[in-house]
N, C-alpha and C positions, 0 to 999 in steps of 0.2 A: 371592700369585700370583707365582711366580718370573718370570723374564724372559718375560713372558707374552703377548707379542703372538702368541702362541699357537701351542702346541698349543691355546691358548685360542681359536683360530680366530676369524676375524672374523664377527660376526653381522650379516647385512644383510637389508634388505628386498629384494625382487626388483629394484626399481629400482636401477640402477647396478651390478648384478653384473658386467656385461661390462666395467666400467672397471678391474677389478683387474689382471689380467695381470702384467707385470713389476713393477709398483708394489708388489704384494703380496709378491713374492719379495724385494724390497729391504727390506721391513719385517719379514719373517718369518725369524727366526734359524734356523728348522728347515728352511728350503728349501735346495736344493742349491747355489743361487747366493749364499747368505748368507756373510758372512765367517766364517772358521774360528776355533775357540776358540784363544785364546792358550795356548801351552804353559806349564806351570808351571815356574818357575825355582826352584832350591834357595833355601831361606831359612835364616837363623840363628835357631835356636830359643832364645828368651830366657825363655820362660814354660812351665813344665811343665803340660800339660793332659792329663787322663786320662779315660777313659770310665768313668763310675760304674756304668752298666749299659747293656745293649743287648738287644733282643728283636725278634721279627718278628710282624707282625699280618696280613700279606697284601698283595698288590699293589694299587696305586691305579688301574692301567690308565691311561686317558686323562685322569683327573680329578686335581684338586688337593685331596687329603684332609688337611686340617690337624688336628692333635690339639688337645684342649682341656685347659688346665691349671687346676686348682682347688686352690690351696695346693700341697701336694706330691703330689697325685693327678693322674694323666694318663688321659684317655679317648681312645681311638684307634679308627679304623675302616678297613676295606678295601673295595674295590669289590664283592667277592662277598657283602657283607652282614655280615661279621664286625664285632663291636663289643666292646670290652674295657675294663675298668678296671685300671690298673696302679698299684701302689704299690711304690716302689723297684725298678721293673722287673719285679715279680712280678705275674702275672695273678690278680687277686682274683676276677674273674668274666669269662666270655667267652660271648657269645651269637651267634647268626647269624640275622639278619632274613631273611624269605622273599623279599626283593627286593634288587637291587643298589643300592649307595649311590653318590651322585655328588657330594655336598658334604661339607665337613669337619664336625667335631663341635662342637656347642655344649653348654655344661653350666654348672651351678652346684652347690651342695652337695646339692641334692635331685633334680635332673633332668638327663638326658642326651638331646639331640635331634639327629637326623640327617635328611637329605633324599635324595630319589631323582630320577632323570632324568624320571620321569613326574609329578613335582610332589607326591609324597606326603611328608608330614612325620611322623616317627615319634618318640614320646617314651617314655623308659624311666626307671625309678627309678635314681638314682645308687648306691644302696646295694647292689642285687643284680641290676640289669638287667631287672627285671620290666617288661613292657609297661604303659604308662599310657594312651596314646591315640594315635590316628592322625588326621591332618587332610590337607587337599588345598589346594594353592595353584595359581596359574594356569599355571605351566610348570615346566620342570626346575629343580632346586635345585642350583646350583653352588657357593654360598657356605655357610659354616658358619652355622647359625642362631645368633642372639644370645639368651641367656637372662638376663632381668632381673626385678626385682620387679614390673614392670608387664606382663609377658607374654613371649612368645617371638617375636622379630622374624625374619622370613624374607624373604630376597631371592630372587626367582625370576628365571629367565633372560631374561624380558621386561622386567627392571628395575622390576617392581612390588615394593613393600614391604608385607608383611602383618604385622599384629600379632595373635597368637593368644593366647587365654586359657590361663593356666597350668594351670587345673584340668582342662579337657577339650579344648583345642585349637580351640574355636569361634573364629570370626573376630571380632575387635573392630573393625578397620578395615583398609582397603587404600589405599595411596597409589600413584598412577601419574602419569606425565608423558609428554609427547611426546618421542620420541627421533629422532636423525638417521637418515638412510637407511643409514648405515654406522656401526657402533659395535663396540667390543671387548667380548666376553663377560666379565663380571666375576665373580671368585670372592671378592670382598671382602664380609665380613660387615658388617651395620649395627652401630653402636656406641651404647650407652646412655651419656649423660653430661649433667649439668646440666639435668635435667628434660626433656630432649629425646632423640629418636632421630636419629642422624646417619647419612647415607649419601651417597656420591658417585655422580654420574650422568654419562652421555654428554653431551658439550657442555661439559665442564669445570666442572660445578656441584657444590657441597657444600651439602646442604640439611638444616636442622634441622626436624624434624617434632614436633608436639605429641603427647605420649603419650596424651592423652585421646581425640583423634579423628583423628590423622594429618594435620592441617592444617599446611602449611608456615609456619613462624614467621619464619625468615629464610633467605636464600640467599647463599652466598658464591661469587664467581667465581674459581676456581682457574686456569682457562685460557680463552682465547677461540679458538674454531676459526678457522683461517685457511688459505688456500691455494686453488688452482684446482680441485682434484679432491676427491671424497669421502674418498679415502685421506689426502690432505694435511690434511683438516679433521677427522680423527678425533682429537679432543683430549678424552679421557675420563678421569675419575677412576675407576680400576679397582683401587686398593688401599685398604684400610681407613684412615680418618684416625687420627691419633695425638692423644691427649688428655692433658694434664697441667695440673692446676689450672684456670685460666680459659682457657688457650690450647688451641686445636685447630688442627692442621696437616694438610694434604692435598697430594697431588702428582698431576699429570695426565700421561698419555702425550702426547707432542708438545705439552707445555704448560709449566706452571710448578709450583714448590712454593710454597705460600702458608700463612701462619698468620693466624688470626682470634682476636679477643677475644670469648669467649662472654658475658662480663659487660657488654660494650658493644654488645649486639645483633648480634654477628657482624661488627663492623667489622674491616677488614683491618689487621693489624700490619705485615706486609711480604710481598713476593713477589719471586721471581727466576726467570728462565728456567732450567728443568731438566726433562728428560723422563724419566718413569719409569713402568713397568708393574709394578714389584716392590713398592715401598713404603718406609716410613720409620718411625722411632721417635724418641722424645724421652728425654733424660736430663739432668737438671740444666740447665746453660746450653747444651747442645748439641742439635742435630737431626742425625740420621744418616739418609742416604737412598742407595739404590742407583739409579743412572741406567740408561737403556736400552742403554748400551754395556758395562755391567758394572762401571763405576767406583763406588767407595764414597766419599761426600762427608760431611764434618763441617761443619755450618754453625752459626753463632751463632743460637740460637733467638730472641733478642731483636731482632736486626737482619737476619738472613739472610746476613751476611758469611761468606765462605769461611774455614775454619780449616785444613783439609787435604783432600787428594784422593788416593785410592789407585787408580791406573788400571792395575795390572798384571793384572787379571782380565778383560781385554777379551773381550767376546762369550762369556763362560763361563756365560751364563744365570744370573746371580748372584741369590740370593734377597734379600728384605728383611732388614735387619740387626736384631740384638738386642744389647743392651748390659748388662753386668754386671761389677762389680768391676774397672773399668778396662780391660775388654776389649770389643771390638765383634766379633760373630761373624756371618759370612755363609756360605752354602753354595752350591755350583754344580751345573752340569748333569752332572757326573761323580761327584756324591756326595761331593765333598771339602769339608771344613769349614775355613774360614780364620779365624784369630783375629788381630785387629789391635789395636794400641795405641790406646786411646781418645784419647790426647793428641796423637799425630802420625800415626796411620794406618799405621805400619810393621807388617810381618808379625812376629808373635811366636811363633806356633805353627800347626800344620796337622794335621788328622786326616782319615782316610778312613773311609767307611762301606761300603756294598755296591756302589758303583760306578754306581748308578742316579741319575737327576736328583733334586734336591731342589727341588720346586716350591713347597711351603708355606713360609711365613716361618719362620725360626729363632725360637724362643720362649725367654724366660728362665723358669727354674724353680728356686726356692730360690737356691742360690749358683751355679747353672750354667746350661747351655743345653740345649734339647731340639730334636732334628732328626728329622724323618720323611722317608724317601725314597719315591720312586715304587715302588721294589721292596718296600716294606713294612717296612724296618728302622726302628726307633725307638731312639734313643740319647740318653743324657744325658751331657754333657761338663762337667767342672769343672776350673778352674785350681787348682793346688796352692800 
């Protein structure tokens, strides 16, 4: 979810709707009163980055349609129902569902799953795109389904998490919790890890759910809502958590970034104030996160201490970062992909796409990075 306090729009109960007004404009970077994007200054290119391949799948419309990477295979979708399997940028198969798609793609080696705004979940074979089954969840699907050995996990727009049977899409369980009157619509997929299914929620909570029955096993506090108004108190985990080994880390809008030890029952390792609706990633001893102003931060993942900060992309609606081979890649609201040094955050290269926003997180694939734009361009970039 790129700088997503939205087009992601604020999802509210009717109570408190009249309290938005100018406060919403001050939070929404797409409003006319929001600060303008910082112009890009010339950089000194010190690393050669080339486009390995590029193709187009179709427009995402108002949605965040993230691709799924399984090894070297990429599955991509467009709002009009187009779904395709790419290998080295070549379309191995392409189909068109009879309905429009609203969430990103989930996949493993056998199955590809997508969702719709009416809450339909559609599964296809990974080998040839043949339909497998269709299921229904409680509301629109904005997040990519997560496909794991224990089932297909689907987050619906009302923040319910459903686990569906791999074989036929029947429901195994549903988890739901009360939500604040005002919350941010999340496009963050649930994450399978360490015998649990993890998901972030409004109110700043990261929850570990039992795979057997959906019962909450532990709950981590990423942020505490605070402030006088509902807008001020919107402290939601709206990006997918990052997992590496026993450590799981998450970040909240108007909140904190925090890391927890899954081996110690979810005990907090550290936290620090930092607001993000884009997301984060882990790499070795580093944690990389994009804040809600567009700055990219490198933190020590063991302590949370700051290693560097790149603030030259102010208000450029910067995506969540990906890291590979000493480079950190982010993309912005004009479809520009920025490559930073992993060690000091300096710009080392820059590439353009089709000029439309990149809302989905940049992903690593093989030795490079994968970027999908709202205009439907899918590109793989590699450093030479």
